[in-house]
Backbone atoms as SQL, in Angstrom:
CREATE TABLE atoms (id INTEGER PRIMARY KEY, chain TEXT, resi INTEGER, resn TEXT, atom TEXT, x REAL, y REAL, z REAL);
INSERT INTO atoms VALUES
  (1, 'A', 1, 'MET', 'N', -3.717, 6.642, 13.388),
  (2, 'A', 1, 'MET', 'CA', -3.817, 7.624, 14.342),
  (3, 'A', 1, 'MET', 'C', -4.163, 8.913, 12.935),
  (4, 'A', 2, 'PRO', 'N', -5.666, 9.654, 13.671),
  (5, 'A', 2, 'PRO', 'CA', -5.808, 10.580, 12.610),
  (6, 'A', 2, 'PRO', 'C', -5.357, 11.665, 12.695),
  (7, 'A', 3, 'LEU', 'N', -5.077, 12.543, 11.232),
  (8, 'A', 3, 'LEU', 'CA', -4.500, 13.891, 10.920),
  (9, 'A', 3, 'LEU', 'C', -5.386, 14.532, 11.279),
  (10, 'A', 4, 'ILE', 'N', -5.147, 15.710, 12.533),
  (11, 'A', 4, 'ILE', 'CA', -5.228, 17.155, 12.092),
  (12, 'A', 4, 'ILE', 'C', -4.959, 18.307, 11.285),
  (13, 'A', 5, 'ARG', 'N', -6.208, 19.317, 11.508),
  (14, 'A', 5, 'ARG', 'CA', -5.188, 20.627, 10.827),
  (15, 'A', 5, 'ARG', 'C', -3.761, 21.008, 11.990),
  (16, 'A', 6, 'LEU', 'N', -3.101, 21.530, 11.596),
  (17, 'A', 6, 'LEU', 'CA', -2.275, 22.052, 12.352),
  (18, 'A', 6, 'LEU', 'C', -2.214, 24.061, 12.325),
  (19, 'A', 7, 'THR', 'N', -2.699, 24.143, 10.879),
  (20, 'A', 7, 'THR', 'CA', -2.271, 25.881, 10.555),
  (21, 'A', 7, 'THR', 'C', -2.826, 25.541, 9.372),
  (22, 'A', 8, 'GLU', 'N', -3.298, 27.557, 8.840),
  (23, 'A', 8, 'GLU', 'CA', -3.644, 27.512, 7.389),
  (24, 'A', 8, 'GLU', 'C', -2.677, 28.581, 7.060),
  (25, 'A', 9, 'PRO', 'N', -1.470, 28.096, 6.595),
  (26, 'A', 9, 'PRO', 'CA', -0.337, 29.183, 6.210),
  (27, 'A', 9, 'PRO', 'C', -1.326, 30.373, 5.055),
  (28, 'A', 10, 'GLN', 'N', -0.742, 31.464, 5.137),
  (29, 'A', 10, 'GLN', 'CA', -1.445, 32.722, 4.383),
  (30, 'A', 10, 'GLN', 'C', -0.604, 33.203, 3.323),
  (31, 'A', 11, 'SER', 'N', 0.893, 32.652, 3.372),
  (32, 'A', 11, 'SER', 'CA', 1.232, 32.939, 1.993),
  (33, 'A', 11, 'SER', 'C', 1.907, 31.653, 1.272),
  (34, 'A', 12, 'MET', 'N', 2.478, 31.798, 0.373),
  (35, 'A', 12, 'MET', 'CA', 3.474, 29.991, 0.243),
  (36, 'A', 12, 'MET', 'C', 4.626, 30.598, 0.882),
  (37, 'A', 13, 'SER', 'N', 5.321, 31.850, 0.897),
  (38, 'A', 13, 'SER', 'CA', 6.612, 31.868, 1.669),
  (39, 'A', 13, 'SER', 'C', 6.193, 31.210, 3.549),
  (40, 'A', 14, 'GLU', 'N', 5.627, 31.507, 3.827),
  (41, 'A', 14, 'GLU', 'CA', 4.405, 30.918, 5.031),
  (42, 'A', 14, 'GLU', 'C', 4.817, 29.528, 5.046),
  (43, 'A', 15, 'LEU', 'N', 4.157, 28.634, 4.098),
  (44, 'A', 15, 'LEU', 'CA', 4.074, 27.200, 3.794),
  (45, 'A', 15, 'LEU', 'C', 5.434, 26.706, 3.647),
  (46, 'A', 16, 'ALA', 'N', 6.133, 27.442, 2.802),
  (47, 'A', 16, 'ALA', 'CA', 7.737, 26.786, 2.810),
  (48, 'A', 16, 'ALA', 'C', 8.524, 26.757, 4.030),
  (49, 'A', 17, 'MET', 'N', 8.225, 27.798, 4.635),
  (50, 'A', 17, 'MET', 'CA', 8.718, 27.618, 6.024),
  (51, 'A', 17, 'MET', 'C', 8.346, 26.623, 7.151),
  (52, 'A', 18, 'ILE', 'N', 6.984, 26.691, 6.936),
  (53, 'A', 18, 'ILE', 'CA', 6.161, 25.296, 8.112),
  (54, 'A', 18, 'ILE', 'C', 6.737, 24.371, 7.717),
  (55, 'A', 19, 'THR', 'N', 7.001, 23.999, 6.255),
  (56, 'A', 19, 'THR', 'CA', 6.759, 22.607, 5.690),
  (57, 'A', 19, 'THR', 'C', 8.097, 22.141, 6.001),
  (58, 'A', 20, 'SER', 'N', 9.488, 22.755, 6.000),
  (59, 'A', 20, 'SER', 'CA', 10.594, 23.085, 5.837),
  (60, 'A', 20, 'SER', 'C', 11.127, 22.902, 7.579),
  (61, 'A', 21, 'LEU', 'N', 10.628, 23.087, 8.668),
  (62, 'A', 21, 'LEU', 'CA', 10.532, 23.223, 9.744),
  (63, 'A', 21, 'LEU', 'C', 10.182, 21.359, 10.570),
  (64, 'A', 22, 'LEU', 'N', 8.937, 21.439, 10.150),
  (65, 'A', 22, 'LEU', 'CA', 8.660, 20.106, 10.111),
  (66, 'A', 22, 'LEU', 'C', 9.395, 18.830, 9.195),
  (67, 'A', 23, 'GLU', 'N', 9.895, 18.895, 8.390),
  (68, 'A', 23, 'GLU', 'CA', 10.581, 18.119, 7.541),
  (69, 'A', 23, 'GLU', 'C', 12.192, 17.961, 8.487),
  (70, 'A', 24, 'GLY', 'N', 12.433, 18.775, 8.809),
  (71, 'A', 24, 'GLY', 'CA', 13.651, 18.580, 9.636),
  (72, 'A', 24, 'GLY', 'C', 13.838, 18.640, 11.039),
  (73, 'A', 25, 'SER', 'N', 12.105, 18.178, 11.435),
  (74, 'A', 25, 'SER', 'CA', 11.956, 17.952, 13.070),
  (75, 'A', 25, 'SER', 'C', 11.359, 16.163, 12.325),
  (76, 'A', 26, 'GLY', 'N', 11.584, 16.108, 11.508),
  (77, 'A', 26, 'GLY', 'CA', 11.121, 14.520, 11.219),
  (78, 'A', 26, 'GLY', 'C', 9.801, 14.217, 12.064),
  (79, 'A', 27, 'ILE', 'N', 8.420, 15.122, 11.254),
  (80, 'A', 27, 'ILE', 'CA', 7.263, 14.919, 11.544),
  (81, 'A', 27, 'ILE', 'C', 6.356, 15.243, 10.070),
  (82, 'A', 28, 'ALA', 'N', 5.825, 13.779, 9.638),
  (83, 'A', 28, 'ALA', 'CA', 5.419, 13.853, 9.280),
  (84, 'A', 28, 'ALA', 'C', 3.948, 14.510, 8.699),
  (85, 'A', 29, 'TYR', 'N', 4.197, 15.170, 7.282),
  (86, 'A', 29, 'TYR', 'CA', 2.677, 16.024, 6.976),
  (87, 'A', 29, 'TYR', 'C', 2.082, 15.722, 6.031),
  (88, 'A', 30, 'ILE', 'N', 1.125, 16.338, 5.881),
  (89, 'A', 30, 'ILE', 'CA', 0.178, 16.467, 4.566),
  (90, 'A', 30, 'ILE', 'C', -0.357, 17.741, 4.651),
  (91, 'A', 31, 'VAL', 'N', -0.192, 18.461, 3.648),
  (92, 'A', 31, 'VAL', 'CA', -0.270, 19.323, 2.831),
  (93, 'A', 31, 'VAL', 'C', -1.820, 19.504, 2.034),
  (94, 'A', 32, 'GLN', 'N', -3.166, 19.833, 1.974),
  (95, 'A', 32, 'GLN', 'CA', -3.701, 20.149, 1.164),
  (96, 'A', 32, 'GLN', 'C', -4.436, 21.324, 0.759),
  (97, 'A', 33, 'ASN', 'N', -4.747, 21.205, -0.631),
  (98, 'A', 33, 'ASN', 'CA', -4.870, 22.377, -1.291),
  (99, 'A', 33, 'ASN', 'C', -3.691, 23.028, -1.300),
  (100, 'A', 34, 'GLU', 'N', -2.407, 22.620, -1.441),
  (101, 'A', 34, 'GLU', 'CA', -1.276, 23.133, -1.484),
  (102, 'A', 34, 'GLU', 'C', -1.576, 24.169, -3.147),
  (103, 'A', 35, 'HIS', 'N', -1.673, 23.023, -3.949),
  (104, 'A', 35, 'HIS', 'CA', -1.401, 24.402, -5.587),
  (105, 'A', 35, 'HIS', 'C', -2.888, 24.777, -5.538),
  (106, 'A', 36, 'MET', 'N', -3.879, 24.390, -5.448),
  (107, 'A', 36, 'MET', 'CA', -4.978, 25.252, -5.310),
  (108, 'A', 36, 'MET', 'C', -5.013, 26.722, -4.996),
  (109, 'A', 37, 'SER', 'N', -4.436, 26.969, -3.617),
  (110, 'A', 37, 'SER', 'CA', -4.267, 28.024, -3.102),
  (111, 'A', 37, 'SER', 'C', -3.579, 29.202, -3.890),
  (112, 'A', 38, 'SER', 'N', -2.649, 28.479, -4.423),
  (113, 'A', 38, 'SER', 'CA', -1.827, 29.502, -5.501),
  (114, 'A', 38, 'SER', 'C', -2.250, 30.207, -6.724),
  (115, 'A', 39, 'LEU', 'N', -3.057, 29.332, -7.278),
  (116, 'A', 39, 'LEU', 'CA', -3.800, 29.212, -8.817),
  (117, 'A', 39, 'LEU', 'C', -4.430, 30.659, -7.969),
  (118, 'A', 40, 'TYR', 'N', -5.696, 30.432, -6.912),
  (119, 'A', 40, 'TYR', 'CA', -6.564, 31.277, -6.800),
  (120, 'A', 40, 'TYR', 'C', -6.521, 32.038, -5.085),
  (121, 'A', 41, 'PRO', 'N', -5.211, 33.006, -5.079),
  (122, 'A', 41, 'PRO', 'CA', -4.985, 33.672, -3.711),
  (123, 'A', 41, 'PRO', 'C', -6.447, 34.160, -3.301),
  (124, 'A', 42, 'GLY', 'N', -6.785, 33.918, -2.034),
  (125, 'A', 42, 'GLY', 'CA', -7.435, 35.244, -1.195),
  (126, 'A', 42, 'GLY', 'C', -8.667, 34.461, -1.473),
  (127, 'A', 43, 'LEU', 'N', -9.021, 32.812, -1.666),
  (128, 'A', 43, 'LEU', 'CA', -10.560, 32.646, -1.467),
  (129, 'A', 43, 'LEU', 'C', -10.279, 31.658, -0.319),
  (130, 'A', 44, 'PRO', 'N', -11.241, 32.026, 0.448),
  (131, 'A', 44, 'PRO', 'CA', -11.166, 30.956, 1.679),
  (132, 'A', 44, 'PRO', 'C', -11.257, 29.666, 1.744),
  (133, 'A', 45, 'ILE', 'N', -12.195, 29.103, 0.778),
  (134, 'A', 45, 'ILE', 'CA', -12.300, 27.527, 0.940),
  (135, 'A', 45, 'ILE', 'C', -11.208, 26.566, 0.179),
  (136, 'A', 46, 'LEU', 'N', -10.365, 28.187, -0.659),
  (137, 'A', 46, 'LEU', 'CA', -9.087, 27.689, -0.709),
  (138, 'A', 46, 'LEU', 'C', -8.003, 27.397, -0.729),
  (139, 'A', 47, 'THR', 'N', -7.860, 27.573, 0.487),
  (140, 'A', 47, 'THR', 'CA', -6.179, 27.930, 1.089),
  (141, 'A', 47, 'THR', 'C', -5.761, 26.520, 1.861),
  (142, 'A', 48, 'SER', 'N', -4.533, 26.750, 1.788),
  (143, 'A', 48, 'SER', 'CA', -3.724, 25.238, 2.371),
  (144, 'A', 48, 'SER', 'C', -4.094, 24.921, 3.690),
  (145, 'A', 49, 'HIS', 'N', -3.968, 23.711, 4.024),
  (146, 'A', 49, 'HIS', 'CA', -3.682, 23.585, 5.372),
  (147, 'A', 49, 'HIS', 'C', -2.830, 22.479, 5.850),
  (148, 'A', 50, 'VAL', 'N', -1.929, 22.589, 6.778),
  (149, 'A', 50, 'VAL', 'CA', -0.643, 21.965, 6.953),
  (150, 'A', 50, 'VAL', 'C', -1.027, 20.516, 7.746),
  (151, 'A', 51, 'MET', 'N', -1.364, 19.130, 7.529),
  (152, 'A', 51, 'MET', 'CA', -1.936, 18.405, 8.555),
  (153, 'A', 51, 'MET', 'C', -0.617, 17.616, 8.820),
  (154, 'A', 52, 'VAL', 'N', -1.106, 17.457, 10.085),
  (155, 'A', 52, 'VAL', 'CA', -0.394, 16.126, 11.190),
  (156, 'A', 52, 'VAL', 'C', -1.024, 15.243, 11.348),
  (157, 'A', 53, 'ASP', 'N', 0.101, 14.324, 11.904),
  (158, 'A', 53, 'ASP', 'CA', -0.592, 12.954, 13.244),
  (159, 'A', 53, 'ASP', 'C', -1.439, 13.839, 14.412),
  (160, 'A', 54, 'GLU', 'N', -2.081, 13.382, 15.085),
  (161, 'A', 54, 'GLU', 'CA', -2.544, 13.459, 16.479),
  (162, 'A', 54, 'GLU', 'C', -1.986, 13.924, 17.352),
  (163, 'A', 55, 'CYS', 'N', -0.883, 12.668, 17.004),
  (164, 'A', 55, 'CYS', 'CA', 0.176, 12.478, 18.261),
  (165, 'A', 55, 'CYS', 'C', 1.222, 13.705, 18.091),
  (166, 'A', 56, 'ASN', 'N', 1.797, 14.257, 17.175),
  (167, 'A', 56, 'ASN', 'CA', 2.648, 15.230, 16.432),
  (168, 'A', 56, 'ASN', 'C', 2.118, 16.703, 16.993),
  (169, 'A', 57, 'GLN', 'N', 1.058, 16.630, 17.106),
  (170, 'A', 57, 'GLN', 'CA', 0.389, 18.357, 17.003),
  (171, 'A', 57, 'GLN', 'C', 1.250, 18.928, 18.650),
  (172, 'A', 58, 'VAL', 'N', 1.343, 18.531, 19.347),
  (173, 'A', 58, 'VAL', 'CA', 1.733, 19.446, 19.826),
  (174, 'A', 58, 'VAL', 'C', 2.967, 20.005, 19.883),
  (175, 'A', 59, 'HIS', 'N', 3.707, 18.973, 19.697),
  (176, 'A', 59, 'HIS', 'CA', 5.373, 19.021, 19.066),
  (177, 'A', 59, 'HIS', 'C', 5.567, 20.068, 18.220),
  (178, 'A', 60, 'ALA', 'N', 4.572, 19.770, 17.267),
  (179, 'A', 60, 'ALA', 'CA', 4.461, 20.608, 15.257),
  (180, 'A', 60, 'ALA', 'C', 4.285, 21.986, 16.000),
  (181, 'A', 61, 'LYS', 'N', 3.470, 22.197, 17.380),
  (182, 'A', 61, 'LYS', 'CA', 3.080, 23.571, 17.591),
  (183, 'A', 61, 'LYS', 'C', 3.860, 24.087, 18.256),
  (184, 'A', 62, 'VAL', 'N', 4.488, 23.906, 18.909),
  (185, 'A', 62, 'VAL', 'CA', 5.636, 24.012, 19.812),
  (186, 'A', 62, 'VAL', 'C', 6.934, 24.768, 18.855),
  (187, 'A', 63, 'LEU', 'N', 6.790, 23.698, 17.951),
  (188, 'A', 63, 'LEU', 'CA', 7.870, 24.492, 16.439),
  (189, 'A', 63, 'LEU', 'C', 7.526, 25.421, 15.863),
  (190, 'A', 64, 'LEU', 'N', 6.650, 25.504, 15.679),
  (191, 'A', 64, 'LEU', 'CA', 6.420, 26.963, 15.197),
  (192, 'A', 64, 'LEU', 'C', 5.824, 27.575, 15.768),
  (193, 'A', 65, 'SER', 'N', 5.875, 27.906, 16.999),
  (194, 'A', 65, 'SER', 'CA', 6.102, 29.071, 18.157),
  (195, 'A', 65, 'SER', 'C', 7.339, 29.703, 18.046),
  (196, 'A', 66, 'ARG', 'N', 8.212, 28.565, 18.340),
  (197, 'A', 66, 'ARG', 'CA', 9.749, 29.044, 18.333),
  (198, 'A', 66, 'ARG', 'C', 10.147, 30.009, 16.659),
  (199, 'A', 67, 'LEU', 'N', 8.993, 29.980, 15.964),
  (200, 'A', 67, 'LEU', 'CA', 9.533, 30.662, 14.691),
  (201, 'A', 67, 'LEU', 'C', 8.679, 31.955, 15.022),
  (202, 'A', 68, 'ARG', 'N', 7.960, 32.095, 15.561),
  (203, 'A', 68, 'ARG', 'CA', 6.981, 33.394, 16.181),
  (204, 'A', 68, 'ARG', 'C', 5.703, 33.296, 15.043),
  (205, 'A', 69, 'LEU', 'N', 5.365, 31.688, 14.302),
  (206, 'A', 69, 'LEU', 'CA', 4.338, 32.620, 13.794),
  (207, 'A', 69, 'LEU', 'C', 3.022, 31.562, 14.159),
  (208, 'A', 70, 'GLU', 'N', 2.287, 32.663, 13.809),
  (209, 'A', 70, 'GLU', 'CA', 0.660, 32.550, 14.297),
  (210, 'A', 70, 'GLU', 'C', 0.015, 31.065, 14.419),
  (211, 'A', 71, 'VAL', 'N', -0.095, 30.356, 15.043),
  (212, 'A', 71, 'VAL', 'CA', -0.743, 29.205, 14.807),
  (213, 'A', 71, 'VAL', 'C', -1.801, 28.913, 15.113),
  (214, 'A', 72, 'ARG', 'N', -2.852, 29.196, 14.043),
  (215, 'A', 72, 'ARG', 'CA', -4.545, 29.182, 13.989),
  (216, 'A', 72, 'ARG', 'C', -5.174, 27.928, 14.199),
  (217, 'A', 73, 'ASP', 'N', -6.007, 28.247, 15.455),
  (218, 'A', 73, 'ASP', 'CA', -7.003, 27.481, 15.834),
  (219, 'A', 73, 'ASP', 'C', -7.819, 26.845, 15.111),
  (220, 'A', 74, 'VAL', 'N', -7.970, 25.436, 14.037),
  (221, 'A', 74, 'VAL', 'CA', -8.828, 25.533, 13.553),
  (222, 'A', 74, 'VAL', 'C', -9.901, 24.171, 13.401),
  (223, 'A', 75, 'SER', 'N', -9.325, 23.747, 15.087),
  (224, 'A', 75, 'SER', 'CA', -9.955, 22.299, 15.180),
  (225, 'A', 75, 'SER', 'C', -11.705, 22.409, 15.466),
  (226, 'A', 76, 'SER', 'N', -12.178, 23.586, 15.477),
  (227, 'A', 76, 'SER', 'CA', -13.432, 23.794, 15.613),
  (228, 'A', 76, 'SER', 'C', -14.117, 23.584, 14.218),
  (229, 'A', 77, 'GLN', 'N', -12.958, 23.958, 12.962),
  (230, 'A', 77, 'GLN', 'CA', -13.809, 24.038, 11.549),
  (231, 'A', 77, 'GLN', 'C', -14.238, 21.989, 10.917),
  (232, 'A', 78, 'PRO', 'N', -15.016, 22.465, 9.897),
  (233, 'A', 78, 'PRO', 'CA', -15.107, 21.676, 9.579),
  (234, 'A', 78, 'PRO', 'C', -13.955, 20.857, 9.184);
């Protein structure tokens, strides 16, 4: 299955909450630019991206909505 962008956390604490929730729910994920975004905060090109399998997208979005986090739609971005 192809990986898709689920969300772009705005801080390291938001990233920690998201990854903890995904791990606890058994959803595999990858974080792109995890460490680069902490080195240069505020640069949009270096923001972290949480990626999940396409088949897990709906379940992951529901979980994040329960945390009342805004899931940013980045599917139209390259």
